C-alpha positions, 0 to 999 in steps of 0.5 A: 500500499502507498505511503503517505508521502512527504514533503520532498514528494509534495514539491514535486508534484504536477499541478493543475493552475485555475487556468486549467495549464499542466506542467509536465505530463510525463514526471521523469525523475520525480518523487516517488508514490511509493516510496522507490527510488526512481520515478516517471519511466515505469519501463520503456514507452510507459510513463507515470506522474501525479498531478493535483487538479482543483475542483468543486468538492476541493483539490482531487489528485490523480495518478498518470500513466503515458502509453507509447503503443508506437514502441514495439516493446509494449503492449495493453490488455485485458487484466482478468481473473480467469473467469467472467464472474470472478473477481480478484485485486488490481495487484493480485491480477497485474501479477498474475499476467506478468503486467507493468502497470495498470487500472480497474477496468468496467463496472460490474454485478455487485450486488444482489439486495433486490433478489433474495437469494440470489447471488452476485455474479461478479460479473461486467456490464459490457464486452469483453476481449482479452488476446483477441478471445470474446469472454462475454457481450452486454447486458442490456440497459437497464439491469446495469450497474454504476450511475446513470449513462450519458445520453447516447450510450449504451452499455455495450461501448467499448475503450478496445485496441485492434490488432493494429496496436490502434485504440478505439472508442466502438461498439461490440454488439451479439451475434449469434443463433441457436439451430437445431432440427427444431428451427433456429432462434437468434441468442441474446446473451453470452456469458453474461449476468443479465439475460433481454427478456425471452431471450436465450443467452449462453454459457461456456466454460470462460463463465465460471462455476457462479449460479446462472440464475441472475441471468433470469432475472429483473427486465430490460429497464429495470433490474431490480425486477423480479426474477422470471418464474418461465426459464430453462437450461439446456446443456449442450456437450459436443453439439448436443443435447446432453441434458436439461432442466427447468433452472438455471443452475451453477457449477463450471463447464468444461472446454467444449460445453457450452449452456442454453439459458433460456426466459420465457418465450427464450425458455418455451424454443429450448423446450423443443429441444430433445437430449440426444439432438443435434445442437449448433450454437454460433456467437461471435462479438461484431464491432459498429465501425472498425474493421481492425478485429479487437486484441483488446476491449473492456466496456464502460462509456465514452465521454469525450470523441475527438477532443468534444466533450459529450453532451449532457456529461454528468457536473454535480456528483463527484466521485473519485474514479478511473478514467482511460483515453486515447491521442496520436490516433491511437497510438498513445494512451492516458490512464487516469486512476483518482487518489482516494486518500481522505483530503482527496475523496472529494473527487471529480464530475463526471464533465470535470474527469473529461477535462482533466483527459483533455489536459493530460492529452487525451482526444477520446475518453472512456469512463470506467468503474470508480469509488473503491474500484479505482485504483492503479498499480505499477512494477516500481524500478527494482521490483519484480512485483506491482505496487497500488500508487493511490489510495483505495477509498476502502483502505485496501484493494476491492476485488474487480473482475476486469482491468486495462493491464499494460505491458513490456518485454525487454 
């Protein structure tokens, strides 16, 4: 955990002035955040800096990573614990995958107080791609956890990096189907904690062992609506129906096996399937604007495109936040995490953090989960492990389902 800053460190901070000037986006040689002997350069192409930001609720303190994707030794990818429905602290995710730095990622299904007896899955709201492999699709907009979305944004919005090593803001939609002798039905969900009303969702080994019951709770417009009483589950193994059940189950799913969960009309469709029947399940994530395949993508919501903030950004609710942005045609990234120490806990509004991202060089910016989830970690010079650079608001790292990892090879 980061220690209290001494006077020498305080004198080295980069500060936003009242007029918004930014001095030194990358503090090579500045005093350390965690007591290391050297700071600034985390790895070739990865720089770290800090800055104070005057805001409506007092001064906020930001930790910033700048990542140069033009450096062939640097890449970013999804940090995740190996299962969609699972959580770990960012430091453990980064350390386990060998990242030199990272931040937390998407908003997620953190609790289920509205549905007694239903287990919170810990799964994220939006789509996720890791190392070119699609892990999950987005839940309906009304099933989202987190603050209200800005006008015109949706749960399928992502920040991603393509195989061309350029960052983009985009939307990823699910395209899939279930085909059998009894008909063909569209796939409405893929490894997600909430299915659209009347749909069929597919769960694979990437989901994990958590119960799939939550997927049939709520509606497309009301997260707290009761769970559906009309459900059905079909297990497909090696292309044939292996078993059926009236309610969604739990437990790990073996590789090569797909569990189909239906609610309402989707349940009625699945009831047509018989044990032993051939079934073909297809699913993929389709980009809304990019023709370049994504190597990595994480959910959240856009705040700024082309240097212009989105209309309707919240300018009243201040909080500790995490954001990612990019510039130079997607070749330079900026990762920002606010400090949750008591003196900085006033945080920033979405409008303020958007302005902060523009001042650190972002032309496009994207909001990630904040509050107790906000965490930035990095490997300090001379260390083989990452350490936490900010003060998490809860006093310790919150386990999260994914994050953005920065990787650097010699």
